[in-house]
C-alpha positions in Angstrom: -0.3 0.6 -0.1 2.9 2.6 0.9 4.5 2.0 -2.2 1.1 1.8 -3.8 0.4 5.5 -2.5 3.8 7.0 -3.3 3.1 5.7 -7.3 0.0 7.8 -7.1 1.7 10.8 -5.3 4.3 10.8 -8.7 0.8 10.6 -11.2 -0.8 12.8 -9.5 2.2 15.9 -9.1 2.0 14.9 -12.8 -1.0 15.6 -13.8 -1.1 18.8 -11.9 2.0 20.2 -13.7 1.0 19.0 -16.8 -2.4 21.4 -16.1 -1.5 24.0 -14.8 -1.3 25.8 -18.1 -5.0 24.5 -19.2 -5.4 26.0 -22.9 -1.0 25.3 -23.7 -1.9 21.5 -22.4 -5.0 21.3 -24.6 -3.8 23.0 -27.5 -1.3 20.5 -27.3 -3.5 17.2 -27.0 -4.7 18.2 -30.3 -1.7 18.4 -31.7 0.1 15.0 -31.0 -3.0 13.6 -32.9 -1.8 14.6 -35.8 0.7 11.9 -35.9 -1.4 9.4 -35.8 -4.4 10.6 -38.2 -1.8 10.7 -40.5 -0.7 8.2 -40.9 -4.3 6.9 -40.7 -4.5 9.0 -44.1 -1.8 7.4 -45.6 -3.8 4.1 -46.2 -6.3 6.0 -47.5 -4.3 8.2 -49.5 -2.7 4.7 -51.0 -6.1 2.8 -52.2 -6.4 6.2 -54.3 -4.4 4.7 -56.7 -4.6 0.2 -56.9 -8.0 -1.2 -55.0 -5.8 -3.7 -54.1 -2.2 -2.9 -52.1 -0.6 -6.5 -50.6 -4.0 -8.5 -51.9 -6.1 -6.2 -49.0 -9.5 -4.5 -49.7 -9.2 -1.4 -48.1 -11.8 -2.1 -45.3 -9.0 -5.3 -44.8 -6.0 -2.7 -44.8 -7.7 -0.5 -42.7 -8.4 -3.4 -39.9 -5.1 -3.6 -40.2 -3.9 0.6 -39.6 -6.3 -0.3 -36.7 -4.9 -2.0 -34.6 -1.3 -1.6 -35.2 -2.6 2.9 -34.0 -4.1 1.3 -30.7 -1.7 -0.5 -29.6 1.0 2.0 -30.5 -0.7 5.3 -29.1 -1.1 3.1 -25.4 2.0 2.2 -25.2 3.3 5.8 -26.2 1.6 7.1 -23.7 2.0 4.8 -21.2 5.8 4.1 -21.7 7.3 6.2 -24.0 8.6 8.9 -22.2 11.3 5.9 -21.1 13.2 7.5 -24.2 13.8 10.0 -21.6 16.4 7.9 -20.6 20.0 8.5 -22.1 18.5 12.2 -20.2 19.4 10.8 -16.8 21.6 8.9 -18.0 23.6 10.7 -19.3 23.6 13.7 -16.7 23.7 11.4 -13.2 20.3 12.1 -12.6 18.9 8.8 -12.7 21.4 7.8 -9.5 18.2 10.4 -7.7 15.5 7.3 -8.7 17.9 4.6 -7.5 18.5 6.0 -4.7 14.7 5.9 -3.7 12.8 2.6 -2.3 10.6 2.2 -5.0 11.8 -0.2 -9.0 13.5 2.3 -10.7 11.5 1.5 -14.1 7.7 2.8 -12.8 8.9 5.6 -10.9 10.4 6.7 -14.7 7.1 6.2 -16.4 5.0 8.2 -13.8 7.5 10.9 -13.1 6.9 12.6 -17.5 4.0 10.6 -18.3 2.6 12.3 -21.9 -1.1 12.7 -21.0 -0.8 14.8 -24.6 -1.4 12.1 -25.4 -4.0 11.1 -24.9 -6.5 12.7 -27.6 -4.5 10.0 -29.8 -5.1 6.9 -28.0 -9.0 7.4 -28.0 -8.5 8.3 -32.0 -6.6 4.7 -32.0 -10.0 2.9 -30.6 -12.1 4.6 -33.0 -10.1 3.2 -35.9 -10.0 0.2 -34.3 -14.1 0.9 -34.0 -14.3 1.9 -37.2 -12.2 -1.0 -38.8 -14.5 -3.4 -37.1 -17.4 -1.6 -38.3 -17.1 -2.1 -41.6 -15.7 -5.7 -42.1 -17.4 -8.1 -42.6 -16.2 -10.2 -39.6 -18.0 -13.6 -37.7 -17.7 -13.3 -34.4 -17.3 -16.4 -32.9 -16.2 -16.4 -28.5 -12.0 -17.1 -30.2 -12.5 -13.8 -32.0 -14.6 -11.7 -29.6 -11.6 -12.8 -27.3 -8.9 -11.0 -29.9 -10.8 -8.4 -30.6 -10.1 -7.2 -27.3 -6.9 -8.7 -26.9 -5.2 -8.1 -30.1 -4.8 -4.4 -29.4 -3.4 -4.8 -24.7 -1.2 -7.9 -27.2 0.1 -4.6 -28.6 0.7 -1.4 -26.6 2.5 -5.2 -24.1 4.4 -6.0 -27.7 5.7 -2.0 -28.4 5.6 -0.9 -25.0 8.2 -4.0 -24.1 10.6 -2.3 -27.7 10.2 1.2 -26.0 12.2 -0.2 -23.0 14.2 -2.1 -24.6 15.6 0.1 -27.5 15.6 3.0 -24.5 17.9 0.0 -21.7 20.1 0.9 -24.8 21.7 4.0 -22.7 23.4 2.6 -20.8 25.5 1.3 -23.3 25.0 4.0 -25.6 24.4 7.3 -24.5 23.7 8.4 -28.0 21.3 5.5 -28.7 18.1 7.8 -29.5 18.6 6.8 -33.3 18.9 3.8 -33.3 15.9 2.9 -30.6 13.5 4.8 -32.5 14.3 2.6 -36.5 12.7 0.1 -33.8 9.6 1.8 -32.0 8.2 4.4 -33.8 9.8 2.7 -37.4 7.5 -0.6 -36.1 5.1 1.8 -35.9 5.0 2.5 -38.6 6.2 -1.6 -40.2 2.7 -2.7 -38.7 0.4 -0.4 -40.1 0.8 -2.2 -43.7 0.5 -6.2 -44.1 3.4 -7.1 -44.5 2.2 -9.3 -47.6 4.0 -5.8 -49.4 7.1 -6.4 -48.3 9.9 -7.3 -49.8 10.7 -11.5 -48.9 14.0 -10.9 -46.6 12.9 -7.4 -44.9 10.1 -9.4 -43.7 11.4 -12.4 -42.5 13.7 -10.4 -39.7 11.1 -7.3 -39.4 7.4 -9.6 -39.4 8.4 -12.8 -38.1 11.7 -12.9 -36.6 11.0 -9.7 -34.8 7.6 -10.3 -34.6 5.9 -7.3 -35.9 3.6 -9.8 -37.4 2.1 -10.9 -34.6 1.2 -7.0 -34.0 -1.6 -6.7 -36.5 -1.1 -8.6 -39.2 -2.0 -11.7 -38.1 -4.8 -11.2 -35.8 -6.5 -9.1 -39.3 -6.2 -11.9 -40.9 -7.9 -14.5 -37.5 -10.5 -11.8 -37.5 -11.2 -11.5 -41.2 -11.3 -15.3 -41.5 -9.4 -15.3 -44.6 -5.7 -17.9 -44.9 -2.6 -16.2 -44.3 -0.5 -15.9 -47.3 2.4 -16.4 -46.8 1.1 -19.8 -45.4 1.6 -19.5 -41.7 -1.6 -21.8 -39.9 -4.6 -19.8 -38.8 -3.5 -19.9 -35.3 -1.2 -17.7 -35.5 -3.2 -14.6 -35.4 -4.1 -16.0 -32.0 -1.0 -15.7 -30.4 -0.2 -12.2 -30.0 -0.4 -12.2 -26.8 2.2 -14.8 -26.0 4.9 -12.7 -28.7 4.4 -10.1 -26.4 4.8 -12.6 -22.9 7.4 -13.0 -24.4 9.2 -9.5 -25.5 8.2 -8.5 -22.4 9.9 -11.0 -20.7 12.7 -10.5 -22.9 13.1 -6.5 -21.8 12.3 -6.7 -18.5 15.6 -9.0 -19.5 17.8 -6.3 -21.0 16.2 -3.3 -18.6 18.1 -5.4 -15.5 21.4 -6.2 -17.4 21.6 -2.0 -17.6 20.8 -1.6 -14.5 23.4 -3.6 -12.9 25.2 -2.2 -15.9 24.9 1.4 -15.1 28.0 3.4 -12.9 26.7 6.8 -12.7 28.4 9.3 -14.6 30.6 9.8 -11.8 33.1 6.4 -12.4 
């Protein structure tokens, strides 16, 4: 209970800080929605030139981008600010976090939670809801569970990628651009059916790194479509397992980085 009260105090202080200038906060909330809006609009622009992309119609592609957007925006709001770890490591202010009787990672996430990204999350789930409405999905109990589990699993997966990429700062402080290639680059990759990518690129990012299980495979399972690349039908239902594996890897990398950290004075 003591830890919960401490976390609540951190979250409350952050909320009061970001809302102290309400007009500025409102402008930031609206402005931050822009990136997700353009991600979705890009899909519509692409389909103005062709009726199908990678074997997917516009309605089916919107389901893919909806799953990706819902999961990514939620992860970006809850975990994305861990990107600031490199600044804490560079300046040595991570020491103040480590001396507190609380785990370091939850503190970092609550110290600068980007509440200005709230509307992006809402928009992501609105796109997903619209995609579900325009597609003719044969609802079964398994698919009902999947439509709830898939965006949450995507959130866990992307959150794990955020933590792994941020943890690189323990070994290489200026690793920000490398990490962005897998976080924001992963968002862009999962916004389209993986069939549009080249074979080696698809093998690396979609399956070796697991990005295909964020949106593409769950979308196939929801639509009842066979995978053009040959994976069995149950592959679309394993996204929570892939997310848990990613979370386990992220936890291991984080612990290894924390053990390696020696402050700026050493």
